[in-house]
C-alpha positions as CSV (number, residue, x, y, z in Angstrom):
1,M,55.1,-24.1,-17.3
2,W,52.3,-23.1,-14.7
3,D,52.2,-19.2,-14.1
4,R,49.2,-18.2,-12.3
5,C,46.1,-19.7,-10.6
6,I,42.7,-18.1,-10.7
7,I,39.4,-19.2,-8.8
8,C,36.7,-20.1,-11.4
9,L,32.7,-20.3,-11.0
10,L,31.3,-22.5,-13.1
11,L,27.6,-21.9,-14.0
12,V,26.4,-24.5,-16.2
13,T,24.1,-22.4,-18.1
14,M,27.0,-20.0,-19.1
15,V,28.2,-23.1,-21.5
16,S,27.0,-24.6,-24.4
17,V,27.1,-28.5,-24.7
18,I,29.0,-29.9,-28.1
19,V,28.6,-33.9,-27.7
20,P,26.7,-35.1,-24.6
21,L,28.6,-38.3,-23.7
22,G,26.0,-40.2,-21.3
23,Q,23.4,-40.2,-18.3
24,G,24.1,-38.9,-15.0
25,Q,26.3,-41.7,-13.1
26,L,23.5,-42.0,-10.6
27,D,20.7,-42.6,-13.4
28,I,19.6,-45.9,-12.0
29,N,16.0,-46.4,-13.8
30,G,14.8,-45.5,-10.6
31,G,11.0,-45.4,-11.3
32,F,11.2,-49.0,-13.1
33,E,9.9,-47.4,-16.3
34,S,12.4,-49.3,-18.6
35,A,12.0,-53.3,-18.6
36,V,12.2,-55.7,-21.1
37,M,8.6,-57.0,-20.1
38,D,5.3,-54.8,-19.5
39,P,3.4,-55.3,-16.5
40,G,0.2,-54.2,-18.4
41,T,-3.0,-53.2,-16.2
42,S,-2.0,-55.6,-13.5
43,Y,1.3,-57.1,-12.5
44,V,4.0,-59.7,-13.2
45,G,5.6,-61.7,-10.5
46,L,9.3,-61.9,-11.1
47,S,11.6,-64.7,-9.4
48,D,14.9,-64.4,-7.7
49,G,17.7,-63.9,-10.5
50,D,15.4,-61.9,-12.8
51,T,17.1,-59.0,-14.9
52,G,14.0,-58.1,-16.9
53,I,13.9,-54.6,-15.3
54,N,17.0,-52.8,-16.5
55,G,19.4,-52.2,-14.1
56,W,18.1,-54.0,-11.3
57,V,18.5,-57.6,-10.0
58,V,15.6,-59.5,-8.2
59,G,16.5,-61.4,-4.9
60,G,14.8,-63.3,-2.0
61,N,11.6,-64.5,-2.6
62,G,10.7,-62.4,-5.8
63,I,8.7,-59.2,-6.4
64,D,5.5,-57.9,-7.9
65,Y,6.2,-55.9,-10.8
66,I,3.3,-53.2,-10.6
67,G,2.0,-51.6,-13.8
68,G,-1.9,-50.5,-13.4
69,Y,-2.7,-52.6,-10.3
70,W,-2.4,-49.4,-8.3
71,K,-1.6,-45.7,-8.9
72,P,2.2,-45.2,-8.9
73,S,4.2,-42.3,-7.3
74,E,5.4,-41.2,-10.7
75,G,5.0,-42.8,-14.4
76,S,3.5,-45.9,-14.7
77,R,5.1,-48.8,-12.8
78,S,6.5,-49.3,-9.2
79,I,7.5,-52.6,-7.2
80,D,6.0,-54.6,-4.3
81,L,8.7,-55.9,-2.4
82,S,6.7,-59.5,-1.7
83,A,5.5,-61.9,-4.5
84,G,4.4,-63.9,-1.6
85,N,7.3,-63.7,1.2
86,K,10.5,-61.2,1.4
87,G,11.7,-60.1,-1.8
88,E,14.7,-57.8,-2.9
89,I,15.7,-55.9,-5.8
90,S,19.3,-54.3,-5.9
91,T,21.3,-52.2,-8.5
92,T,24.9,-50.9,-8.3
93,L,25.7,-47.2,-8.2
94,N,28.8,-45.7,-9.7
95,T,30.1,-43.6,-6.3
96,V,33.3,-41.9,-5.7
97,P,34.9,-43.4,-2.5
98,G,34.5,-40.7,0.3
99,T,31.8,-38.9,-1.3
100,T,28.2,-38.8,1.1
101,Y,25.1,-39.5,-1.1
102,R,21.7,-38.7,-0.4
103,L,19.0,-41.7,-1.0
104,L,15.8,-40.6,-1.6
105,F,12.4,-42.8,-2.6
106,D,8.5,-43.1,-2.3
107,M,7.3,-45.7,-0.1
108,A,3.7,-47.0,0.1
109,G,2.2,-50.7,0.9
110,N,0.0,-52.8,-0.9
111,P,-3.4,-52.2,0.7
112,G,-5.1,-55.5,-0.4
113,G,-3.9,-57.4,2.7
114,G,-1.9,-57.4,6.1
115,P,0.0,-56.5,7.7
116,E,-1.0,-53.1,8.3
117,E,2.1,-51.9,8.8
118,K,4.7,-52.7,5.9
119,A,8.3,-52.6,6.6
120,L,11.5,-53.0,4.4
121,R,15.3,-52.5,4.9
122,V,17.4,-50.4,2.5
123,W,21.5,-51.7,2.5
124,T,24.1,-49.8,0.9
125,D,27.1,-52.3,0.7
126,D,27.0,-53.8,4.5
127,K,25.2,-50.7,6.1
128,S,21.4,-50.9,6.4
129,Q,18.2,-48.5,7.9
130,N,14.8,-50.0,8.2
131,F,11.7,-48.2,7.2
132,T,8.1,-48.6,7.5
133,F,4.7,-47.7,6.2
134,N,0.9,-47.9,7.4
135,I,-1.9,-48.7,4.9
136,K,-4.7,-47.9,7.1
137,D,-7.5,-46.2,4.9
138,K,-5.1,-46.6,1.6
139,T,-6.7,-47.7,-1.5
140,P,-5.0,-48.8,-4.8
141,E,-6.3,-45.5,-5.9
142,N,-5.0,-43.5,-3.1
143,M,-1.6,-45.2,-2.1
144,G,-0.3,-42.2,0.2
145,W,3.2,-42.4,-1.2
146,Q,5.7,-40.9,1.2
147,T,9.1,-39.8,0.3
148,K,11.7,-41.4,2.5
149,S,15.6,-40.6,2.8
150,M,18.5,-41.5,4.2
151,E,22.5,-40.9,3.8
152,F,25.6,-43.0,3.1
153,T,29.4,-42.6,2.4
154,A,30.5,-44.3,-0.7
155,T,33.7,-46.7,0.3
156,T,34.4,-47.8,-3.3
157,S,33.5,-47.1,-6.7
158,A,30.9,-49.6,-7.1
159,T,28.4,-49.3,-4.2
160,L,25.4,-52.1,-3.8
161,L,22.2,-50.5,-3.1
162,K,19.3,-52.8,-2.2
163,F,15.5,-52.6,-1.1
164,E,14.7,-55.8,1.0
165,G,11.0,-56.5,2.0
166,L,10.3,-57.5,5.4
167,T,6.6,-58.3,5.3
168,T,6.0,-62.2,5.1
169,T,2.8,-62.1,3.1
170,A,1.8,-61.6,-0.7
171,W,0.9,-57.7,0.4
172,G,4.3,-56.2,1.0
173,P,6.0,-52.8,1.0
174,A,5.8,-50.9,-2.5
175,I,8.8,-48.4,-3.7
176,D,8.9,-46.0,-6.5
177,N,11.0,-43.0,-7.8
178,V,14.3,-43.6,-6.3
179,R,17.1,-41.4,-6.7
180,V,20.6,-41.1,-5.3
181,M,22.3,-37.3,-5.4
182,P,24.8,-35.3,-3.1
183,P,23.4,-34.2,0.5
184,G,21.9,-30.8,0.3
185,G,19.4,-30.3,-2.4
186,D,18.8,-30.8,-6.3
187,G,22.0,-30.3,-7.6
188,P,22.9,-30.4,-10.8
189,N,24.0,-34.1,-10.7
190,T,20.5,-35.5,-9.9
191,N,19.4,-35.5,-13.4
192,V,22.5,-34.4,-15.6
193,D,26.0,-35.4,-15.9
194,L,28.5,-32.9,-17.2
195,T,30.6,-35.5,-18.6
196,G,31.6,-34.7,-22.2
197,V,33.1,-32.0,-24.6
198,W,32.2,-28.5,-24.0
199,S,32.7,-25.2,-25.7
200,C,32.9,-21.9,-23.4
201,D,32.7,-18.1,-24.6
202,D,36.7,-18.0,-23.6
203,G,37.3,-19.6,-27.0
204,G,38.5,-22.9,-25.2
205,I,37.3,-26.7,-25.6
206,Y,36.6,-28.4,-22.4
207,Y,37.0,-32.0,-21.6
208,I,34.8,-32.7,-18.5
209,R,34.5,-35.8,-16.2
210,Q,31.5,-35.8,-13.7
211,L,31.5,-38.8,-10.7
212,G,28.8,-38.0,-8.5
213,N,29.5,-34.3,-7.2
214,I,33.3,-34.3,-8.4
215,V,33.9,-32.8,-11.6
216,W,37.3,-32.9,-13.2
217,W,38.3,-30.9,-16.5
218,D,40.9,-30.3,-19.0
219,G,40.3,-27.0,-20.9
220,E,42.6,-25.7,-24.0
221,E,42.4,-23.4,-26.8
222,D,40.9,-24.3,-30.2
223,E,43.5,-27.2,-31.5
224,T,44.0,-24.8,-34.7
225,N,45.2,-22.2,-32.0
226,P,47.2,-23.8,-29.0
227,G,48.1,-21.0,-26.9
228,W,46.9,-22.3,-23.4
229,A,45.5,-24.9,-21.2
230,N,44.2,-25.6,-18.0
231,V,43.2,-28.6,-15.4
232,A,40.5,-28.3,-12.7
233,R,39.2,-30.4,-10.1
234,G,35.8,-29.1,-8.4
235,T,32.8,-29.8,-6.1
236,I,29.1,-29.4,-7.0
237,S,27.2,-27.5,-4.5
238,G,24.0,-26.5,-5.3
239,R,23.8,-25.1,-8.6
240,Y,27.3,-24.2,-8.9
241,S,30.8,-25.7,-9.0
242,Y,33.8,-24.1,-7.4
243,A,37.0,-25.1,-8.4
244,R,40.6,-23.8,-8.4
245,L,42.3,-23.8,-11.8
246,C,45.9,-23.6,-12.8
247,R,46.5,-22.1,-16.2
248,C,49.8,-22.2,-18.0
249,A,51.2,-19.7,-20.7
């Protein structure tokens, strides 16, 4: 039976992974580096319904998948949200209802032609926010990438994230380096998912499940000497996760 409760501070560096079970829940190929096609030293036009960029779906009037045509924000690839007119690209995020997330992405614009001010709209389900970028004095070698941000609160476990170009010419807004995290900084789940089987210096085995900035775990002594068990639910804040643990004798 339950006999006592303790407050636990989980510092990730104090435990060692036994079996990692996957990437972060919000690992969304946000640099567009993983794809079935190679845009090479220029670019590849992708039409409505194309799923060649892993994790993303093209919509609207299509996009240009940029390789060496200009210098990306990071990595070697990026997106022009216009293949001649307003294009779209979307993905589905694994989210925790009621949790507020912070979206960050880098924005620039195709410097090859007008309009001078490029515009796009970001959708999270049925909510949206507009962003602009001015290409004055910009070149393919000096794109002038700017980091944009917005916050959204998930209402379901699957949130649609969509970037919609608002430029009606072939020279559209550019995006790269898309990432989603809880607000307030670079918490552990920006690049790491704690989901997996962990060991600890208390001799226990911990089965951890992370969804966004929420962590659940079930801990128990080695199965050869089952003397105790505990369960917990925690919230990640900064580099740490605070949780209230109940331990049974």
